[in-house]
C-alpha positions in Angstrom: -25.9 36.2 45.7 -23.8 35.2 42.7 -25.7 33.7 39.7 -24.2 30.6 38.2 -23.9 30.4 34.5 -24.7 27.1 32.8 -23.6 26.7 29.2 -26.0 24.9 26.8 -25.1 21.2 26.3 -24.7 21.8 22.5 -22.0 24.4 23.2 -20.1 22.0 25.4 -20.4 19.2 22.9 -19.1 21.5 20.1 -16.2 22.5 22.2 -15.3 18.9 22.8 -15.7 17.6 19.2 -13.7 14.4 18.7 -11.7 13.5 15.6 -14.3 10.8 14.9 -17.0 13.5 14.9 -14.9 15.7 12.6 -14.6 12.8 10.1 -18.3 12.3 10.2 -18.9 16.0 9.7 -16.4 16.1 6.7 -18.1 13.0 5.1 -21.4 14.8 5.4 -20.0 17.9 3.8 -18.4 15.8 1.0 -21.6 13.9 0.3 -23.4 17.2 0.2 -21.2 18.5 -2.6 -19.2 20.8 -0.3 -15.9 19.1 -1.2 -13.5 22.0 -0.4 -15.0 22.4 3.1 -14.8 18.7 3.6 -11.1 18.7 2.7 -10.4 21.3 5.4 -12.1 19.3 8.1 -10.5 16.0 6.9 -7.1 17.7 7.0 -7.7 18.9 10.6 -8.5 15.3 11.7 -5.8 13.8 9.6 -3.1 16.1 11.1 -4.3 14.9 14.5 -3.5 11.3 13.4 -6.9 10.0 12.5 -6.1 7.3 9.9 -9.6 7.3 8.3 -9.3 11.1 7.8 -5.8 10.5 6.3 -7.3 8.0 3.9 -10.1 10.3 2.8 -7.8 13.2 2.4 -5.5 11.0 0.3 -8.4 10.1 -2.0 -9.3 13.8 -2.4 -5.8 14.5 -3.6 -5.8 11.3 -5.7 -9.0 12.2 -7.6 -8.9 16.0 -7.3 -12.0 16.3 -5.2 -12.1 19.6 -3.3 -8.4 20.2 -4.0 -6.3 20.3 -7.2 -5.2 16.7 -8.0 -1.8 16.0 -6.5 -0.7 12.4 -6.7 2.4 12.8 -4.6 0.4 14.3 -1.8 -2.1 11.5 -2.2 0.7 8.9 -1.7 2.0 10.8 1.3 -1.4 10.6 3.1 -2.0 7.0 1.9 1.3 6.1 3.5 0.5 7.7 6.8 -2.8 5.9 7.0 -1.3 2.6 5.8 1.4 2.7 8.4 -1.3 3.4 11.0 -2.9 0.1 10.0 -5.8 1.3 7.7 -6.3 -1.6 5.3 -8.0 0.4 2.6 -5.1 2.8 2.6 -2.7 -0.2 2.4 -4.6 -1.6 -0.6 -4.7 1.8 -2.4 -1.0 2.4 -1.7 -0.2 -1.0 -3.2 -2.1 0.0 -6.3 -0.1 3.2 -6.5 3.1 1.2 -6.4 1.8 -1.2 -9.1 1.0 1.7 -11.5 3.7 4.1 -10.5 1.1 6.7 -9.6 2.5 9.5 -7.5 5.5 7.3 -6.6 8.2 5.3 -8.4 6.8 1.9 -9.6 7.8 -0.9 -7.2 6.1 -4.2 -7.5 7.8 -5.6 -4.4 6.4 -2.7 -2.2 3.0 -3.3 -3.9 3.1 -6.9 -2.9 4.1 -6.0 0.7 1.2 -3.6 1.2 -1.4 -6.0 -0.5 -0.1 -8.8 1.7 -0.4 -6.8 4.8 -3.9 -5.6 4.1 -5.0 -9.1 2.9 -3.8 -10.7 6.1 -5.8 -8.1 8.0 -9.0 -9.2 6.1 -9.3 -6.7 3.3 -11.1 -8.4 0.4 -9.9 -6.0 -2.3 -6.3 -6.5 -1.2 -6.8 -10.3 -1.2 -7.8 -10.1 -4.8 -4.9 -7.8 -5.7 -2.5 -10.1 -3.9 -4.0 -12.9 -6.0 -3.1 -10.9 -9.1 0.5 -10.5 -7.9 0.8 -14.3 -7.5 -1.0 -15.0 -10.8 1.3 -12.6 -12.8 4.5 -13.1 -10.7 4.6 -9.4 -9.8 6.6 -8.7 -6.7 6.7 -12.4 -5.9 7.2 -15.8 -7.5 4.4 -16.7 -9.8 2.1 -19.3 -8.1 -1.3 -20.1 -9.5 -2.3 -22.1 -6.5 -1.7 -19.2 -4.1 -3.4 -16.9 -6.6 -6.5 -19.1 -6.6 -6.5 -19.3 -2.8 -6.4 -15.5 -2.5 -9.2 -15.1 -5.0 -11.3 -17.7 -3.1 -10.8 -15.9 0.2 -12.0 -12.6 -1.3 -14.8 -14.2 -3.4 -16.3 -15.7 -0.2 -16.4 -12.2 1.2 -18.3 -11.0 -1.8 -15.6 -9.2 -3.8 -16.8 -9.2 -7.5 -13.4 -9.0 -9.0 -12.2 -12.0 -7.0 -15.3 -14.0 -7.9 -14.7 -13.3 -11.6 -11.0 -14.2 -11.3 -11.7 -17.3 -9.4 -14.3 -18.4 -12.0 -11.6 -18.0 -14.7 -9.2 -20.1 -12.6 -11.8 -22.9 -12.6 -12.5 -22.4 -16.3 -8.9 -22.8 -17.3 -7.7 -25.1 -14.5 -5.2 -22.6 -13.1 -4.3 -23.4 -9.4 -7.5 -25.4 -9.1 -8.9 -28.4 -11.0 -10.7 -27.5 -14.2 -14.4 -27.3 -13.3 -16.9 -25.7 -15.6 -19.7 -25.8 -13.0 -17.5 -24.0 -10.4 -16.4 -21.5 -13.1 -20.0 -20.7 -14.0 -21.0 -20.5 -10.3 -18.3 -17.9 -9.5 -18.5 -15.9 -12.7 -22.3 -15.7 -12.3 -21.8 -14.4 -8.7 -19.7 -11.5 -10.2 -22.2 -10.9 -13.0 -25.0 -10.6 -10.5 -23.0 -7.6 -9.1 -22.8 -6.1 -12.6 -19.2 -6.9 -13.1 -18.8 -6.0 -16.8 -16.2 -8.7 -17.7 -18.1 -11.3 -15.9 -21.3 -10.4 -17.9 -19.3 -10.6 -21.2 -17.8 -13.9 -20.1 -21.3 -15.3 -19.4 -22.4 -14.2 -22.8 -19.4 -15.6 -24.6 -20.0 -19.0 -23.1 -23.8 -18.8 -23.6 -24.3 -19.1 -19.9 -27.7 -17.9 -18.5 -27.4 -14.7 -16.5 -28.4 -15.1 -12.8 -31.9 -14.0 -12.0 
């Protein structure tokens, strides 16, 4: 009589590890201070096409976490993740193009990636798109569109956008001048410890939110 062998469930699960599970494992390693080990696992998942792993690997290269800093390599992985539809990667890639970090400065490409991420609902990209409209970078200067972008992101809790929207109301840029709305939105940002918002509150002798 032949004896059947049954592998433990844990062994079977390990053998069938998904890319999502690898990303979770890498994130745990990274948060535990084992950054080099995390990078190796992120890379494995990233090479398999996992866009969140590509984003995290890009950030490791961007800030020199677990690997020597390599801005060109960071842009390469940001681009892969961005093209796969990861909105955080799109936003970060836009910022790379704004500053010329790891890539040749290109405000039109920055606008493209911010716009793409903003249309997909990314609050940080909405704020950055607003800055493009406010400053006329990569697009025609338009204070009304800038304020609209800031407002969309502010409603989603983005502190930078709340501060920027407050300043729009304070100066009447793209919206009617309204000191109460200015105070409301700047105080929202200050409540999130936004440094410029806190200074703006103090300069105008506005009471800090409780």
